[in-house]
C-alpha positions in Angstrom: 15.7 0.3 13.6 13.3 3.1 14.4 12.0 3.1 10.9 11.4 -0.6 11.0 9.5 -0.2 14.3 7.3 2.5 12.9 6.6 0.6 9.7 5.7 -2.6 11.5 3.5 -0.9 14.1 1.9 1.9 12.2 -1.4 0.2 11.2 -1.9 -1.1 14.7 -1.1 2.3 16.2 -3.6 4.0 13.9 -6.3 1.4 14.7 -5.7 1.9 18.5 -5.6 5.6 18.2 -8.9 5.5 16.3 -10.7 4.5 19.4 -10.1 7.8 21.1 -12.8 10.4 20.5 -10.4 13.4 20.9 -8.5 12.2 17.9 -11.5 12.5 15.6 -12.0 16.1 16.7 -8.3 16.8 16.1 -8.4 15.2 12.6 -11.4 17.3 11.7 -9.7 20.4 13.0 -6.6 19.7 11.1 -8.6 19.2 7.9 -10.3 22.5 8.4 -7.2 24.2 9.7 -9.2 25.1 12.8 -6.7 24.0 15.5 -6.1 26.3 18.4 -3.7 26.1 21.4 -6.4 25.2 23.9 -7.7 22.4 21.8 -4.2 20.9 21.2 -3.3 21.3 24.9 -6.4 19.5 26.0 -5.8 16.8 23.5 -2.2 16.4 24.6 -3.3 16.3 28.2 -5.8 13.6 27.4 -2.7 11.4 26.6 -0.9 12.7 29.7 1.8 14.2 27.5 2.0 17.4 29.6 2.6 16.0 33.0 5.3 18.1 34.7 5.2 20.7 32.0 4.5 24.3 32.9 1.8 26.4 31.2 4.0 28.5 28.9 5.8 25.5 27.7 2.5 23.7 27.1 1.5 26.5 24.8 4.8 26.3 23.0 4.4 22.6 22.5 0.9 23.1 21.2 2.2 25.7 18.7 4.9 23.3 17.5 2.2 20.7 16.8 -0.1 23.1 15.0 2.7 24.4 12.8 3.7 20.7 12.1 0.1 19.7 11.3 -0.4 22.6 8.9 3.0 22.4 7.2 2.9 18.7 6.5 -0.2 18.0 4.4 1.0 15.4 2.0 4.0 13.4 2.9 5.0 10.0 1.6 5.3 6.8 3.6 9.1 7.0 3.0 9.2 10.4 4.7 7.7 9.3 8.0 11.1 8.7 9.5 12.3 12.2 8.8 9.0 13.8 9.8 9.1 11.8 13.1 12.7 12.9 13.8 11.9 16.6 12.9 8.8 16.7 15.1 10.7 15.0 18.0 13.5 17.4 17.7 11.2 20.4 17.6 9.3 19.2 20.7 12.6 18.6 22.5 13.8 22.1 21.6 10.8 23.6 23.4 11.4 21.6 26.6 13.5 23.2 29.3 14.4 19.7 30.7 15.1 17.0 28.2 12.3 14.5 28.1 11.6 11.2 26.3 9.1 12.3 23.7 9.1 9.1 21.6 5.6 8.2 22.8 4.4 11.7 22.4 5.8 12.1 19.0 4.3 8.8 17.9 0.9 9.8 19.2 1.1 13.2 17.4 2.3 11.6 14.2 -0.3 8.8 14.3 -3.1 11.4 14.5 -1.6 13.3 11.5 -1.2 10.0 9.6 -4.9 9.2 10.2 -5.8 12.5 8.6 -3.7 11.5 5.5 -5.4 8.1 5.4 -9.0 9.4 5.3 
């Protein structure tokens, strides 16, 4: 079910995300491997992903994303489901309180996917 949702909405999600200026900076930084915690935190905050999350945890979440972005350069469309689950689980593991990270994970993955499509 999740895989079907992702596949049927991926192109629309990427198109929508493409309208956000911060995403272009993130894609460029991923390509150049120039991400830093402050940049990722600001980007996450622009999507309101960090509401109610304390500073140290914000840094940990940013590190998880940076590690994910650098470790996953070339994945196949068939691997999206597993990548999505892995990133979601890693983000959940950082959080002190369980939180619904479906939206956050999809935003993070769509930015990474845009990189792979360019």
